Structures are given as structure tokens and as C-alpha cells.
C-alpha positions in Angstrom: 38.3 5.8 -26.9 34.2 4.6 -26.7 33.4 7.9 -25.6 35.0 9.9 -28.5 33.3 8.1 -30.8 30.0 8.5 -29.2 30.3 12.3 -29.3 31.9 12.1 -33.1 28.4 10.5 -33.8 26.6 13.1 -31.6 27.9 15.6 -32.9 27.6 14.4 -36.9 24.0 14.1 -36.1 23.7 17.5 -34.8 25.6 18.6 -37.8 23.2 16.5 -40.1 19.9 18.7 -38.3 20.9 21.6 -38.6 21.6 21.8 -41.8 18.2 20.1 -42.1 16.7 22.9 -40.5 18.7 25.8 -42.5 17.4 24.0 -45.6 13.7 23.7 -44.4 13.9 27.6 -42.7 15.2 28.8 -46.4 12.6 27.3 -48.3 9.6 28.4 -46.3 10.9 31.7 -46.5 11.4 32.1 -50.1 7.7 30.5 -50.5 6.4 33.2 -48.1 8.0 35.9 -50.0 6.8 34.6 -53.1 3.3 34.6 -51.6 3.7 38.2 -50.9 4.6 39.4 -53.8 2.0 37.3 -55.6 -0.4 39.3 -58.0 -3.6 37.9 -57.3 -5.6 38.8 -60.5 -9.6 39.1 -60.9 -11.9 37.3 -62.8 -14.0 37.8 -65.3 -17.5 35.9 -64.2 -19.4 36.3 -67.5 -17.2 33.7 -69.2 -17.6 31.4 -66.5 -20.6 28.9 -66.9 -23.0 27.5 -64.3 -21.2 24.6 -62.4 -18.6 24.1 -59.3 -15.1 24.3 -60.0 -12.1 22.9 -58.2 -8.8 24.5 -57.7 -5.7 24.5 -56.0 -2.6 26.0 -54.5 0.6 25.3 -52.1 2.8 27.6 -51.2 4.8 25.4 -48.1 3.5 25.3 -45.7 0.2 26.3 -46.7 -1.8 23.8 -48.5 -5.0 24.7 -49.9 -7.9 23.3 -52.0 -11.1 24.6 -52.5 -14.6 24.3 -54.6 -16.4 27.0 -56.3 -20.1 27.5 -57.6 -21.0 29.7 -60.1 -24.6 30.2 -61.1 -25.7 32.9 -63.5 -22.3 34.9 -63.6 -22.1 34.9 -60.0 -19.6 33.3 -57.2 -22.6 31.7 -54.5 -20.6 29.4 -52.7 -17.0 28.6 -51.6 -16.1 25.3 -49.9 -12.3 25.2 -48.8 -12.1 21.4 -48.7 -8.9 21.3 -47.0 -6.3 24.3 -45.4 -3.0 23.2 -43.7 -2.6 26.6 -42.6 0.2 27.1 -39.2 -1.5 30.0 -37.9 -3.8 31.1 -40.7 -7.4 29.6 -39.4 -8.8 33.0 -39.5 -8.1 33.8 -43.3 -10.9 31.2 -44.4 -13.0 34.4 -43.6 -12.1 35.7 -47.2 -14.6 33.6 -48.9 -17.3 35.8 -47.5 -15.4 38.9 -48.4 -15.2 37.4 -52.2 -18.7 36.2 -52.4 -20.4 39.5 -51.0 -18.3 42.0 -53.6 -18.2 39.3 -56.5 -14.6 39.6 -56.7 -10.3 38.3 -55.8 -9.7 41.8 -55.6 -10.4 41.7 -51.3 -8.4 42.5 -49.0 -6.2 40.2 -47.0 -7.2 39.3 -43.5 -5.2 40.8 -40.7 -2.9 38.4 -39.1 -3.7 35.7 -41.1 -2.1 37.1 -44.7 0.1 34.6 -46.4 -3.5 32.5 -45.8 -5.7 34.5 -47.1 -3.4 35.0 -50.8 -2.7 31.1 -51.0 -6.8 31.1 -50.8 -7.4 33.8 -53.2 -4.9 32.1 -55.4 -6.9 29.0 -55.2 -9.9 30.3 -56.3 -8.6 32.2 -58.8 -7.0 28.8 -60.1 -10.5 27.0 -60.0 -12.2 30.0 -61.9 -9.2 29.9 -64.7 
């Protein structure tokens, strides 16, 4: 009788863990689809005053916080303060492209597309 009760408990726990896993994977998949189709609009730097602007964007499992420094209507520095990225650490080099080209309309980093887009969206949010 104890064995049967133990097996029922184990089955119940495994069932709950599987359901939680399906929900988590579904949420991540939905977020990543949203990130891939997300439009990144360029900003009009001429309308932005000198200063440092903070921006944030989160699309589980990626979370980015940036500081963007503007001087004379140019992006002179972008600090990534937080980047929870899974395997998208290479995307952090995208800030160099944004600074060099003075636009958010840059190519994403191959192999780190999701993180690239989330970083770009955080920069966009900082400058809006």
C-alpha cells in the first residue's frame, strides 16, 4: 500500500513539473516570436538634448538595461548596465555599430539575433 501511495505522489509531482515546463517553454517561444517580428524604429538625434538616457527592455529570457550618452546630437557612448542573455553575449558588440553609424537601423549580430534586437529596443526606449 505504501508503494502505491509513493508511486502516486511521484506521478503527481512529475505531472506538475511537466505542465510547468510546457508553460515556461510556451512563454519563451511566444516572447522570441515577438522579438523576431518587433520593429526597431530609428530615432531623430537632432531632437535629443545632451545627456545620459536610461532604457530598458525585457523579453524573457533576455533582459537589457542601457545608458545612452548624447553629446551635440550624436550618440557618443552606450553602456550596457545589465544583459541577461542566455547565449547572446556576442550581441553586446552591436552598440559599436550603433555609435559608428549613428542609427538604430544596423544589422543584428549573427548567432545573437534575439539579444541584438532586445539591446536595440532598450536603446530606442532610452531615446524616446
